FILUM-391711 format. One record per atom (N, C-alpha, C): residue number from 1; residue in one letter; atom name; x, y, z. Coordinates in pm, whole numbers, m for minus. Example, Ala and Ser with C-alpha at 12.3 -4.5 7.8 and 13.67 -1.06 7.14 Angstrom:
% residues 2
(rec 1,"A","N",(1319,m569,780))
(rec 1,"A","CA",(1230,m450,780))
(rec 1,"A","C",(1320,m330,780))
(rec 2,"S","N",(1285,m225,708))
(rec 2,"S","CA",(1367,m106,714))
(rec 2,"S","C",(1290,3,787))
% end
This chain:
% residues 76
(rec 1,"M","N",(1490,740,243))
(rec 1,"M","CA",(1539,787,116))
(rec 1,"M","C",(1680,844,130))
(rec 2,"T","N",(1705,909,241))
(rec 2,"T","CA",(1836,970,261))
(rec 2,"T","C",(1945,864,270))
(rec 3,"E","N",(1915,753,339))
(rec 3,"E","CA",(2014,645,351))
(rec 3,"E","C",(2048,588,214))
(rec 4,"K","N",(1943,565,134))
(rec 4,"K","CA",(1966,511,0))
(rec 4,"K","C",(2046,610,m84))
(rec 5,"N","N",(2014,737,m71))
(rec 5,"N","CA",(2085,840,m145))
(rec 5,"N","C",(2233,843,m106))
(rec 6,"N","N",(2262,828,22))
(rec 6,"N","CA",(2400,830,69))
(rec 6,"N","C",(2482,712,16))
(rec 7,"Q","N",(2414,605,m22))
(rec 7,"Q","CA",(2483,488,m76))
(rec 7,"Q","C",(2518,506,m224))
(rec 8,"R","N",(2457,602,m289))
(rec 8,"R","CA",(2486,628,m430))
(rec 8,"R","C",(2623,693,m443))
(rec 9,"S","N",(2679,678,m562))
(rec 9,"S","CA",(2805,748,m588))
(rec 9,"S","C",(2778,899,m588))
(rec 10,"L","N",(2880,976,m561))
(rec 10,"L","CA",(2863,1121,m546))
(rec 10,"L","C",(2798,1186,m668))
(rec 11,"D","N",(2833,1140,m787))
(rec 11,"D","CA",(2779,1202,m907))
(rec 11,"D","C",(2632,1166,m931))
(rec 12,"K","N",(2580,1065,m862))
(rec 12,"K","CA",(2441,1024,m882))
(rec 12,"K","C",(2351,1058,m763))
(rec 13,"R","N",(2406,1123,m663))
(rec 13,"R","CA",(2324,1158,m546))
(rec 13,"R","C",(2226,1269,m580))
(rec 14,"W","N",(2110,1261,m518))
(rec 14,"W","CA",(2007,1363,m535))
(rec 14,"W","C",(2030,1476,m436))
(rec 15,"P","N",(1997,1598,m476))
(rec 15,"P","CA",(2001,1708,m379))
(rec 15,"P","C",(1888,1689,m276))
(rec 16,"Q","N",(1904,1746,m158))
(rec 16,"Q","CA",(1805,1731,m51))
(rec 16,"Q","C",(1666,1777,m95))
(rec 17,"E","N",(1659,1880,m178))
(rec 17,"E","CA",(1531,1931,m226))
(rec 17,"E","C",(1456,1823,m304))
(rec 18,"R","N",(1527,1746,m385))
(rec 18,"R","CA",(1462,1640,m462))
(rec 18,"R","C",(1414,1529,m369))
(rec 19,"I","N",(1494,1496,m271))
(rec 19,"I","CA",(1453,1394,m174))
(rec 19,"I","C",(1325,1439,m104))
(rec 20,"D","N",(1321,1565,m64))
(rec 20,"D","CA",(1202,1619,2))
(rec 20,"D","C",(1080,1613,m89))
(rec 21,"R","N",(1098,1651,m217))
(rec 21,"R","CA",(987,1646,m313))
(rec 21,"R","C",(938,1504,m334))
(rec 22,"E","N",(1031,1411,m351))
(rec 22,"E","CA",(994,1271,m372))
(rec 22,"E","C",(921,1214,m250))
(rec 23,"A","N",(969,1247,m131))
(rec 23,"A","CA",(904,1199,m9))
(rec 23,"A","C",(763,1257,3))
(rec 24,"A","N",(748,1386,m27))
(rec 24,"A","CA",(616,1449,m22))
(rec 24,"A","C",(523,1387,m125))
(rec 25,"N","N",(574,1356,m243))
(rec 25,"N","CA",(495,1294,m347))
(rec 25,"N","C",(450,1154,m305))
(rec 26,"M","N",(540,1077,m245))
(rec 26,"M","CA",(504,943,m197))
(rec 26,"M","C",(397,952,m89))
(rec 27,"Y","N",(411,1047,1))
(rec 27,"Y","CA",(314,1067,109))
(rec 27,"Y","C",(177,1103,51))
(rec 28,"Y","N",(175,1194,m46))
(rec 28,"Y","CA",(50,1235,m109))
(rec 28,"Y","C",(m18,1116,m177))
(rec 29,"K","N",(58,1038,m253))
(rec 29,"K","CA",(1,921,m321))
(rec 29,"K","C",(m53,820,m221))
(rec 30,"F","N",(18,803,m110))
(rec 30,"F","CA",(m25,713,m4))
(rec 30,"F","C",(m161,757,51))
(rec 31,"L","N",(m176,887,80))
(rec 31,"L","CA",(m302,937,134))
(rec 31,"L","C",(m415,929,33))
(rec 32,"V","N",(m387,959,m93))
(rec 32,"V","CA",(m489,950,m197))
(rec 32,"V","C",(m536,805,m210))
(rec 33,"N","N",(m443,712,m205))
(rec 33,"N","CA",(m477,571,m214))
(rec 33,"N","C",(m569,529,m99))
(rec 34,"I","N",(m537,573,22))
(rec 34,"I","CA",(m621,542,138))
(rec 34,"I","C",(m760,602,120))
(rec 35,"H","N",(m765,728,80))
(rec 35,"H","CA",(m894,796,59))
(rec 35,"H","C",(m977,722,m45))
(rec 36,"D","N",(m915,684,m156))
(rec 36,"D","CA",(m988,616,m263))
(rec 36,"D","C",(m1041,481,m217))
(rec 37,"K","N",(m962,408,m140))
(rec 37,"K","CA",(m1006,277,m91))
(rec 37,"K","C",(m1122,290,7))
(rec 38,"I","N",(m1115,388,96))
(rec 38,"I","CA",(m1224,410,190))
(rec 38,"I","C",(m1349,452,114))
(rec 39,"S","N",(m1335,546,22))
(rec 39,"S","CA",(m1449,596,m54))
(rec 39,"S","C",(m1516,487,m136))
(rec 40,"S","N",(m1436,397,m192))
(rec 40,"S","CA",(m1494,290,m274))
(rec 40,"S","C",(m1574,192,m190))
(rec 41,"N","N",(m1545,183,m61))
(rec 41,"N","CA",(m1619,94,27))
(rec 41,"N","C",(m1742,159,89))
(rec 42,"F","N",(m1753,287,77))
(rec 42,"F","CA",(m1867,358,132))
(rec 42,"F","C",(m1909,462,30))
(rec 43,"K","N",(m1991,420,m63))
(rec 43,"K","CA",(m2030,505,m175))
(rec 43,"K","C",(m2085,640,m128))
(rec 44,"G","N",(m2036,743,m187))
(rec 44,"G","CA",(m2083,877,m156))
(rec 44,"G","C",(m2027,936,m29))
(rec 45,"L","N",(m1931,868,32))
(rec 45,"L","CA",(m1875,916,159))
(rec 45,"L","C",(m1814,1055,142))
(rec 46,"A","N",(m1752,1079,31))
(rec 46,"A","CA",(m1687,1208,9))
(rec 46,"A","C",(m1788,1323,10))
(rec 47,"K","N",(m1913,1292,m19))
(rec 47,"K","CA",(m2016,1396,m23))
(rec 47,"K","C",(m2077,1421,115))
(rec 48,"H","N",(m2047,1334,211))
(rec 48,"H","CA",(m2104,1348,344))
(rec 48,"H","C",(m2022,1443,430))
(rec 49,"D","N",(m2082,1481,539))
(rec 49,"D","CA",(m2012,1573,629))
(rec 49,"D","C",(m1900,1501,704))
(rec 50,"P","N",(m1807,1576,759))
(rec 50,"P","CA",(m1692,1517,829))
(rec 50,"P","C",(m1731,1425,944))
(rec 51,"N","N",(m1845,1448,1008))
(rec 51,"N","CA",(m1886,1361,1117))
(rec 51,"N","C",(m1915,1220,1069))
(rec 52,"K","N",(m1970,1208,949))
(rec 52,"K","CA",(m1996,1074,894))
(rec 52,"K","C",(m1864,1004,861))
(rec 53,"W","N",(m1767,1082,812))
(rec 53,"W","CA",(m1634,1025,788))
(rec 53,"W","C",(m1577,972,919))
(rec 54,"R","N",(m1581,1054,1024))
(rec 54,"R","CA",(m1526,1015,1155))
(rec 54,"R","C",(m1594,889,1207))
(rec 55,"H","N",(m1726,886,1193))
(rec 55,"H","CA",(m1802,769,1240))
(rec 55,"H","C",(m1760,644,1163))
(rec 56,"F","N",(m1754,655,1032))
(rec 56,"F","CA",(m1714,541,949))
(rec 56,"F","C",(m1574,492,985))
(rec 57,"I","N",(m1481,585,1001))
(rec 57,"I","CA",(m1343,550,1035))
(rec 57,"I","C",(m1337,485,1172))
(rec 58,"S","N",(m1413,536,1266))
(rec 58,"S","CA",(m1414,482,1402))
(rec 58,"S","C",(m1477,343,1407))
(rec 59,"V","N",(m1593,328,1348))
(rec 59,"V","CA",(m1666,200,1351))
(rec 59,"V","C",(m1585,90,1284))
(rec 60,"N","N",(m1518,122,1176))
(rec 60,"N","CA",(m1444,21,1100))
(rec 60,"N","C",(m1298,9,1143))
(rec 61,"E","N",(m1261,81,1249))
(rec 61,"E","CA",(m1125,76,1304))
(rec 61,"E","C",(m1018,98,1196))
(rec 62,"I","N",(m1045,193,1110))
(rec 62,"I","CA",(m956,222,998))
(rec 62,"I","C",(m818,266,1046))
(rec 63,"L","N",(m813,353,1146))
(rec 63,"L","CA",(m684,403,1192))
(rec 63,"L","C",(m598,292,1252))
(rec 64,"D","N",(m660,201,1326))
(rec 64,"D","CA",(m584,89,1383))
(rec 64,"D","C",(m527,0,1273))
(rec 65,"Q","N",(m610,m29,1174))
(rec 65,"Q","CA",(m565,m113,1063))
(rec 65,"Q","C",(m456,m42,984))
(rec 66,"L","N",(m473,87,964))
(rec 66,"L","CA",(m374,165,890))
(rec 66,"L","C",(m241,166,964))
(rec 67,"E","N",(m246,186,1095))
(rec 67,"E","CA",(m124,188,1175))
(rec 67,"E","C",(m51,55,1165))
(rec 68,"E","N",(m124,m55,1174))
(rec 68,"E","CA",(m62,m187,1161))
(rec 68,"E","C",(2,m206,1024))
(rec 69,"S","N",(m65,m159,920))
(rec 69,"S","CA",(m12,m171,784))
(rec 69,"S","C",(114,m89,766))
(rec 70,"V","N",(115,33,818))
(rec 70,"V","CA",(230,121,802))
(rec 70,"V","C",(350,66,877))
(rec 71,"V","N",(328,8,993))
(rec 71,"V","CA",(438,m49,1071))
(rec 71,"V","C",(506,m161,993))
(rec 72,"K","N",(430,m232,913))
(rec 72,"K","CA",(484,m345,836))
(rec 72,"K","C",(555,m302,708))
(rec 73,"L","N",(541,m175,669))
(rec 73,"L","CA",(602,m128,545))
(rec 73,"L","C",(753,m129,553))
(rec 74,"D","N",(814,m159,440))
(rec 74,"D","CA",(960,m154,429))
(rec 74,"D","C",(991,m63,311))
(rec 75,"F","N",(1039,57,341))
(rec 75,"F","CA",(1070,153,235))
(rec 75,"F","C",(1207,123,178))
(rec 76,"E","N",(1214,123,48))
(rec 76,"E","CA",(1342,96,m20))
(rec 76,"E","C",(1394,221,m84))
% end
């Protein structure tokens, strides 16, 4: 985001605080999306204890798949 901001004309550049807020918002939406997709594939997972979450994530190799997906992302 900072690189893109630096390419803007001076009068249209965002302050660093806004960049930080936007980045945090994007990160939050990303995590909510992941949570929702996992939950939709395992009904009631959110109601289970953390050990069941860990087991589900481990058995389905969620972190490995997530890492591969994130590496392929191109942020604009």
